Phi, psi and omega in degrees: 000127180265117180250142172227161176243145168242100188263161175168174176267343173043056176249078004260175162303135179248173175298332176292314174300311180308317178298320182285321179290319176303317180279328182289328186300329179294338181276335193235152171288330174211135177243115181270114178263109187256116183268120181273141184253122171241110184296336189275340178286135174265126181254150173290310184252144175300168175299311184291332169302307183297318178287328176293319178304311181284319173306317179296312190293328183238030185291337178268011184250107183283350175275358183251136177233146179234120182228165171243161180202161174237154174096196183286140178299318182297326179294323173300312182298315182295315181291334186248017177056039177265130186255345183228145171248125181266132175218148180260141180237123183264332194196168176302331171300311178305315181302306184305313181290322178291322179308308179302316180289328180290315177299315178305303185301310179305323179292322179283330186200156178282068184238135184256138176264123176253123180261134170244140170287123177299143181298139189308325178287350178248356190293343184277343192278128173223152175308322185282328175292317179300323178290323180291325173298311185303306185302332184256018178060031177281168172273094186278350192290341178285352185251356187225157172298162187299339182289345182264110177222141179270136179280000000 
């Protein structure tokens, strides 16, 4: 069984993430969307909100599981028999950053990183841009799945 993890903070999940997940799920028997917990990071949305946004988004997709985790992604992979890490690339800067992480992960454990290019019409979207639009009362709904709504 080919299992992959798609890790991130998903604060919030964006249409870019959604694109990678919808395309990535076709490549694996199971795709675990893993929300990393970083105590030093300030989040706009609570962990429960972020998890619910994603669960609601993919409630009809049996191959997708949503979990939270702390620590190194490779340790999560080893504990959960996951052989692949799925990552999305928006631009050359993403590639350079992700390449260094992928090499480090492979050095720490026998785990392969699979890269998918974000669709061109979604490549400008990032969670930080979405948060900025929300903070400034802009129309963020064009950038996120329908399950993401500010109360």
